[in-house]
N, C-alpha and C positions, 0 to 999 in steps of 0.2 A: 499439493507439492508446489513449492516455491522454485522459481528459476533464477539463475545468474548467468551473467556473460562469462564465456569462457577467455578469461584474461582480457586482453583488448580486441578480442575479435568480436565480430558481429553477432555472433550465433550464441543462444542461450541454452543451457543445459539445466536439468533439474539438480537440486542441492544434494540429492542423494542418487548414486547410480549402484546397480547391483555388481558386485565383483564376483567373478565366477572361477577362482582359483580352485573352488571345491567341486566343480563340474569335472567328473572322470574319474580321479583318483586311481589313475592307472600306473603311477609311478610310486615309488617307495616314498618319496617326500610328500608328495600331494595327496596320498591316501591318509596321511596324518592328518590333513585340513579337512578333508571330506571326499565322498565318492558319489555324489548327485549323478544320477543317470538321466536320460532322456524324459522319461514320464514325469518324475518329479522336477525336472528342470522347467518343464513347460508350466508347471502349476506355479513355479516362483515367478517365472517370467509373466504370466498372466496377473498375478497379484501385483507386480510392479506396475504393469500397464494400467491396471484398474484404479491404482492409486496415483496416477500421473507421472510415474518414474518410467521413463521410456529410454533410459541410458545404461547401457551395459559394458562392463570392462573385462577383457580377458588378455591373453598373451600366447604367443606361439609355443612358449616353453611349459605352459601349464599342462601338465600330464602328457607332454610332447605333442601337443595338437589336439589332444582329445577334448579339452575345454571349448576350443573353437569349433570343433565339430558338432558338439552338442548344443552349444549356444546358436549355432547357425540353423540347426534342425529346429530348434525351439522357436526361433523367431520367424520361420516360414509361415506362420499363421497370421501375420501381420504385414501390412504394407511396407515396403522398404523406407519410405519416406517418413513413417511414423516413428521409427527407431533410431537411436544414436549409438553406433558401435565405434568402442575403443579397443584397440589392440596394440601389441608391442613385439618388439624384436630386440635381438642383442645377447641374450642369455645363450648357452650352449643347446644345440639341439642334436648334437651327435659328436663322435669323435674326430671328425676331419678337421684338418687345419683351418678351414674357411667355414666352419659351421658354428662360429661364435664371433661376436663383436658387431661392428656397425659401418663396416667398409660398403663401398658402392655395390660390389658383388653380392655381399650378404644381405643387404637391404633389398635389392631387386629379386632375389631368389625368395626371400622371406615374405615380402609383400604378396607375390603371386601364390604362394602356398597358403597364406592367410586367407587371401580372397577366395581361394577354391574351398578351403575348409569351412568358411563362414556361409558359402553358398551366395555371394554377392559379388557385385562389380565394382563397389568402391567402399572405403573404410573412412568413417566420419573423422575419426582422430588416431593418428598413429604414431606411437612413442618409441624412441630409443630407450630401451629398457635399462640400460646400465652405461656407465661411463667406460669408453674404449680409447685407452691412452695411445693405442697403435694406429687407429684410423684418424687421419687429419680432419678436423671439424669441417674444412672447406669442402672436403670430399662428401662427407655426410649431408652436409646442407645442401650442395648442389643436386644431390640425388634425391632428397626430399622434395625439394623445389620441381625437380623434374616430374616426380610422381603427383605433385598437385596439378601440374600443367596437364598431365595425361589423364587427369580425373580419377586416378586410382586412389587417393587419399584426399581429403577436404582440408584437414588441418593437421598439424604434427607438433609434437612436444617431446620432452625427454622426462626421465626417471632415475631417481638416486644419484644426481649429480651434486657436486659440492658447488657453493656459490662462485668460486672463481672459474670453474670450469664452465658453467652456465653463463656467466658474464663473458667470458672469452667467445663462447658460441655466439652471443647476442652481438658482440662487437665485430666479429668476422662477417655475420648476415648484413650488418649495417653498412660495412666497409665495401661489400661486393654486391650490395642492393639486391639481396636475397630475403625471402620471407624468413621472418623469425619464428622460433617455436613459442607457441601461444600459451603452453601450460608445462608446468612442472609437477609430475606425480611423486610425493614424497611421504616418508613416514612422520606422523605427528600425532599427538594425543595428549591428554592430561599428564600422562606418565612418561612422554618423551617430547620434551619442549626444545631440545637443541635446534631444531629447525628456525626457530625465532631468533637465533644469533645473527645470521647472515642471509639465508634464504628467504625469510618473510620480508625483510626490508627490500631486498632485490627484488622481489616480486611486485611490491608495491610501486617501488620507483620505475621499474622497467615495463610494468604492465603485464608481466606473466603470471596468469592465474595458477592456482594450487589445486591439484586433486590429491586428496588425502587417502593414503592406503593404511590398512590395519589402524584404523581410528579408536578401535578399543583395545589396543596394543595386544592382539592375539588373544582376545577374551579375558585379559586381566581385569578390564573395567567392565566386565558384564554382571558382576554382583556375585560370581561364583566364589570370589575370594574376599574375605573380610578379615579384619583383626581377630573376630572371634570364630571364624568359620573360612573352611577351605573345601569346597565342593568341586572336584575335578572329574568326576565319573562321568564318562562317555565324552570327554572334552580333549581337544588339542593340547590343553595344560598338563595332560597326563604324558605328553611326548617332548621330543626336543625340537618340536616346530613352534614352541611359543617364544615369545621375546623376553629377555630378562630386564627386571627392574629391582633395584636395591629394596629389600623387604621393608624396612621401615618407611622409606619414601612411599611405597605402594600402600601401606596401611593409612598414612597421613592423608593420602588421595581418597581411599575408600571411607576413611572416617568423615571426611567432608560430604562425599557423595551419600553417606547414610543419613546426614543431617539434611541435605536438599532433599533425598527422597522423603523423609518423614514430614517435611514441610510443603512439599509441592505435590507428592502422590506419584511423581514420575519414577520410572526405573532407572537403575544405575546406567545402564546402556543408553537410555534416552537422554539423560542429563550430560553425560560424557560427549555424546554426539551433537546435542544442542550448544555444548560450550564450544566445540569447534567452529560451528557456524557463526559464532560471534567474533571470530578471528579474522585479522587483515589478510587480503590475498586468497582466501579460501574460495573457490568456486564451487567445488563439490566434494562430497565424502564418499569414498568407494567402500560400500558395505558388503560384508559376507554373511551368508545364511546357511545353516545346515538343514533348517526346517522352515515351513511356512508361518509357525507362530512367532519363531525367532525374527523372521523377516519382516512381519507386519508390526511387531513392537518396534523395531528399529525404525522402520520408514515413518512411524508417527511422530518421531523425534524431529522431523522437518517442520511440524507444525507448532512446536513449542517455543515460547519465549521466556528465557529464564529472567528471574529478578536481578537487578543489578546486585543486591547483596549475596545472593547466592553465586553470581558470577566472581565476585571479589572474594568469597571464600574459597571457591575452587582454586582461583588463580593463586592466593597465599598457599593453599595447601600444597599446590603442585610446582610451586617455584623452584627453580634450580639454581645452584651456585654458578654464576656466570664465570666462564673461561676468560683469560686475558686475551684481547685488550678490553672486553666488555666490561669487567667489573672496574677497570680504570676509567672507562668513559663514563659510567654511570656514577662513580664517586666523584669525579671532577666536574661533570656537567649537570648532573642531578636531573631536573626536569628538562634542561636543554639538550640533553643526549640526543643528538640526530638519528640515532639507530634505536632509540627506546620503541617498544612497542606501543607505549602510549601515545606517541605522536601520531599514529594512525587510527 
């Protein structure tokens, strides 16, 4: 397993970490993703540890805390310093007025609850799970800085922010001499490349690493769907918990994946994950797995190095029409476009 720095921080994490949104399945939404219970979770955690993947990602809202509880119990077999735990707060945890968001009150309440469920006295990486327009950036940043000083969290980041919201937070941190977010957890895949417009160049320029969630676009790139085949049995693709991608665009990507699979011998999922690991700013991929075989297949992608010709084929097949003003910048500046991915 390869390791990379978490953004500009001094800590290294594996290029893949196990996402545990499938642990629990005790709410209607998360049951569609999976319902992994403790015994099976222990097996998945052991497989990760055996392959050098010692990082695990969860959130307080996953099955309303059950994912954290199961992960915490599954990690008890290992020394605390051997594992890297990432969790999040901000999504609704109840109907109360203060049970959502990233206010000082909510963050303090959430971090203590997460520590209890995870059965640990510190969290390696703590995320603000969603942008909260009602809570001032300064309030959230000061609270996270206090938690670092108190030893309850080691590093912090954000998730699902727009580029200008993240840049505003970075600027406020600098102005007030506060610690900055080290990482942004974001949706990115061959089938979803909007991340490249602003968030990727921001991450490169500002030293904010990227943790990629749903790197297979909710199983769309797992090989279950091709132009000539659609196998969605026992899959979240049968539910409303999958992500939407325009059909012809998806087939263009799976056509390219089929070529690379035929020429390389790698699976669709392995190719899709390996492509992401070639992208600028990416620190790690948060991979989910319903079973051990799926997990092992995905983890092997960390060892794959794609041929340049295959990368270019995938780039071309998955390219999207640029939104304004990026198409204008590309048209007028061509290779000198300061925000072109090629620059990096």
